[in-house]
C-alpha positions in Angstrom: 0.0 0.0 0.0 2.8 2.4 0.9 4.6 1.6 -2.4 1.4 2.3 -4.3 1.0 5.6 -2.6 4.6 6.6 -3.4 4.0 5.6 -7.0 0.9 7.7 -7.2 2.7 10.7 -5.6 5.6 10.3 -8.0 3.3 10.1 -11.0 1.4 13.3 -9.9 4.7 15.1 -9.4 6.0 14.0 -12.7 2.8 15.1 -14.5 2.7 18.4 -12.6 6.4 19.0 -13.6 5.7 18.2 -17.2 2.7 20.5 -17.2 4.7 23.4 -15.7 7.5 22.8 -18.2 5.0 22.8 -21.0 3.5 26.0 -19.8 7.0 27.6 -19.7 7.8 26.3 -23.2 4.7 27.6 -24.9 5.0 31.0 -23.1 2.1 30.6 -20.7 4.1 30.6 -17.4 3.0 34.1 -16.4 -0.6 33.2 -17.1 -0.3 30.6 -14.3 2.0 32.7 -12.1 1.1 36.3 -12.7 4.1 38.6 -12.6 4.1 42.4 -12.0 7.8 42.8 -11.4 9.3 46.1 -12.6 12.9 46.8 -13.3 14.7 49.5 -11.3 18.2 49.4 -12.7 18.4 51.0 -16.2 20.4 49.1 -18.8 23.7 50.5 -20.2 23.2 51.9 -23.7 25.9 51.3 -26.4 28.4 54.1 -26.5 28.2 54.1 -30.3 24.4 54.4 -30.5 23.9 56.1 -33.9 21.0 58.2 -35.0 18.3 57.5 -35.8 18.1 54.8 -33.0 15.2 52.5 -32.3 14.4 50.8 -29.0 12.9 47.3 -29.3 11.2 46.4 -26.1 9.9 42.8 -25.5 9.3 42.4 -21.8 6.6 39.8 -21.1 4.9 39.8 -17.7 2.0 37.9 -19.4 2.0 35.4 -22.3 5.4 35.2 -24.0 5.5 34.8 -27.8 8.8 33.1 -27.6 9.5 32.4 -31.3 7.6 35.5 -32.4 9.9 37.7 -30.3 13.0 36.0 -31.7 11.9 36.2 -35.3 10.7 39.7 -34.9 14.0 40.9 -33.4 15.9 39.3 -36.3 13.7 41.0 -38.8 14.0 44.4 -37.1 17.7 44.1 -36.9 17.9 43.3 -40.6 15.6 46.3 -41.4 17.8 48.5 -39.2 21.0 47.3 -41.0 19.5 48.0 -44.4 18.5 51.5 -43.4 21.6 52.4 -41.2 19.5 52.6 -38.1 20.8 51.6 -34.6 18.6 48.9 -33.0 18.8 48.4 -29.2 16.8 45.5 -27.9 16.0 45.0 -24.2 13.5 43.5 -21.8 14.5 45.9 -19.0 11.7 48.4 -18.4 14.0 50.8 -16.5 15.1 52.0 -19.9 11.9 54.1 -19.8 13.4 57.1 -18.3 13.6 60.6 -19.8 17.3 60.6 -20.3 17.6 57.3 -22.1 14.3 57.7 -24.1 15.6 61.0 -25.5 18.2 59.0 -27.4 15.6 57.1 -29.5 13.5 58.2 -32.4 11.1 55.3 -32.1 10.1 52.6 -29.7 8.8 49.1 -30.7 6.7 47.0 -28.4 7.6 43.6 -29.9 5.0 41.2 -28.4 5.5 43.0 -25.1 2.7 41.9 -22.7 1.4 42.3 -19.2 2.1 44.8 -16.5 5.5 45.7 -17.8 6.3 49.2 -16.4 6.1 51.0 -13.2 4.0 54.2 -13.0 7.1 56.5 -13.3 8.3 54.5 -16.3 4.8 54.7 -17.9 4.8 58.5 -17.3 8.3 58.9 -18.9 7.1 57.0 -22.0 3.9 59.0 -22.3 5.8 62.3 -22.1 8.4 61.2 -24.6 5.8 60.1 -27.1 3.6 63.1 -26.9 6.7 65.3 -27.3 7.3 63.8 -30.7 8.3 60.2 -30.4 7.1 57.3 -32.6 5.7 54.0 -31.3 5.1 50.7 -33.2 3.1 48.0 -31.4 3.3 44.5 -32.7 0.7 41.7 -32.1 0.5 41.1 -28.3 1.1 44.8 -27.7 -2.7 45.1 -28.4 -3.9 42.1 -26.5 -5.9 42.1 -23.2 -3.0 42.0 -20.9 -2.5 45.8 -20.7 -5.7 46.7 -19.0 -3.9 48.2 -15.9 -2.5 51.0 -18.1 -5.6 52.9 -19.1 -3.7 55.7 -21.0 -2.1 53.0 -23.2 -5.3 51.4 -24.1 -7.1 54.6 -24.8 -4.4 56.3 -26.8 -2.3 53.6 -28.5 -4.8 50.8 -29.1 -8.2 52.4 -28.9 -10.0 49.0 -28.9 -10.8 46.4 -26.2 -9.4 43.0 -27.1 -11.8 40.1 -27.0 -10.1 36.9 -28.2 -8.1 35.3 -31.0 -9.2 32.5 -33.4 -8.8 28.9 -32.3 -9.4 25.6 -33.9 -7.4 26.2 -36.0 -5.3 28.8 -34.3 -3.4 29.9 -37.3 -5.2 30.7 -40.6 -4.4 32.3 -43.9 -6.6 35.4 -44.6 -6.7 38.3 -46.9 -5.5 41.7 -45.8 -7.0 44.7 -47.6 -5.2 48.1 -47.7 -7.8 50.9 -47.0 -5.4 53.8 -47.3 -2.9 53.0 -50.1 -1.6 56.6 -50.0 -0.5 56.5 -46.4 3.3 56.2 -45.9 2.9 53.1 -43.8 1.3 51.3 -46.8 4.1 52.2 -49.2 5.3 49.2 -51.2 2.3 47.0 -50.3 -0.2 45.5 -52.8 -3.8 46.4 -52.5 -4.5 43.0 -51.0 -2.3 40.1 -49.9 -2.6 36.9 -47.9 -1.0 36.3 -44.6 -1.1 33.5 -42.0 -1.7 34.6 -38.5 -3.4 34.1 -35.1 -6.0 36.7 -35.9 -7.1 39.0 -33.1 -10.6 40.5 -32.6 -11.7 43.5 -30.5 -15.1 44.6 -29.2 -15.3 47.2 -31.9 -13.1 48.9 -34.4 -10.8 51.7 -33.1 -12.2 53.8 -36.0 -15.0 54.5 -33.6 -12.6 56.3 -31.3 -11.0 58.4 -34.1 -8.1 56.1 -34.9 -6.9 56.0 -38.5 -7.5 52.5 -39.9 -5.0 51.6 -42.7 -5.7 47.9 -43.2 -8.5 45.5 -42.5 -9.0 41.7 -42.8 -11.6 40.2 -45.0 -13.6 38.0 -42.6 -14.9 35.9 -45.5 -11.4 34.7 -46.3 -10.9 32.8 -43.0 -13.0 31.3 -40.1 -13.3 34.0 -37.4 -14.4 31.5 -34.8 -12.8 30.5 -31.4 -13.4 26.8 -31.0 -12.7 25.2 -27.6 -13.7 22.2 -25.6 -17.4 22.5 -25.4 -17.8 26.0 -26.7 -17.7 28.1 -29.8 -17.4 31.9 -30.0 -18.0 34.0 -33.0 -15.3 36.7 -33.3 -16.6 38.5 -36.4 -16.4 42.3 -36.1 -17.7 43.4 -39.5 -15.3 46.3 -39.6 -12.2 44.3 -38.7 -8.9 46.3 -38.7 -5.5 44.9 -38.3 -3.2 48.0 -38.8 -4.0 51.5 -37.6 -2.4 54.7 -36.5 -3.0 57.6 -34.2 -1.7 61.1 -33.6 -0.8 62.0 -30.1 0.4 65.5 -29.4 3.5 65.7 -31.6 3.9 61.9 -31.6 2.9 59.2 -34.0 1.8 55.6 -33.4 1.2 52.5 -35.4 -0.3 49.3 -34.2 -0.2 46.0 -36.2 -2.0 42.8 -35.1 0.5 40.7 -37.2 3.4 38.9 -35.7 2.6 35.9 -33.5 4.9 33.3 -35.1 8.5 33.7 -36.3 7.2 32.8 -39.8 5.2 36.0 -39.8 8.4 37.9 -39.8 9.6 36.1 -42.9 6.7 37.2 -45.1 7.8 39.9 -47.5 4.6 42.0 -47.1 4.9 42.0 -43.4 8.6 43.0 -43.6 7.6 45.9 -45.9 4.9 47.0 -43.5 7.3 47.1 -40.6 10.0 49.0 -42.5 7.4 51.5 -43.9 6.0 52.0 -40.4 9.4 52.8 -38.9 10.4 55.1 -41.7 7.2 57.1 -41.1 7.6 57.1 -37.4 11.1 58.5 -37.4 10.7 60.9 -40.3 9.8 64.3 -38.9 9.0 65.6 -42.4 6.1 63.1 -42.7 3.3 64.6 -40.5 0.7 62.6 -38.6 -2.9 63.2 -39.8 -5.9 62.4 -37.5 -7.8 60.9 -40.4 -6.9 59.3 -43.6 -9.3 61.3 -45.8 -6.6 63.1 -47.6 -4.5 59.9 -48.1 -6.9 57.8 -50.1 
């Protein structure tokens, strides 16, 4: 009897260990063990940081898109090399201070998730952006893990995340460019196909005055979340995937693309990222609140 009890205990511990290891591997560790840790010691910036410089931030206090972050960083570094930009990547939130932020023309939230920054760090970022910075949010930067930072949701995302497709999780769909004249859409075809874990929101950020550049054709994929014993319809009708906003003197771009590393190998997505960064760091390209003049 004692041997049986020990065997059962060993089995449970083994299964629990395997489950925890699996959660860590797929990036769900912080969903099981929520993390609100904030960095306090700022990173050392390279002495040879050339201008323009771009800060790539991928801290994950919620779900971690492990391979999406790795693939995205490789893509951004290549884009930076091709354009003679300095790329500095970190997961240290203490870089969000006025002195260090002043050295960057743009900040990229590369699948950054969760409660990433302390209130002083959030305030430093907000001030930097409104004063003329540029922000690019990628995929998880627009998910539901940022609810504790209301300014971020209201001014950078403008839409409340609901869910992503499931069963299958990744599907090919057609992306339609609504504003082909906008600098962020430069070099892109009017429509193209892309495989993604497609996000949905309660309603389009267009309703809050954001400038929608690209939408997804909901007839080209199955906008349904299928799970054990449930099915959820994620159709929005007006279903944006790339949009911009003007914030003081600053410019913002959000793109829902970028869950898997393969997404950062697609030529249209690479073009989108490059065009977005060019627009964000170019002070001669103004931000317009609507895209009426850019059609």
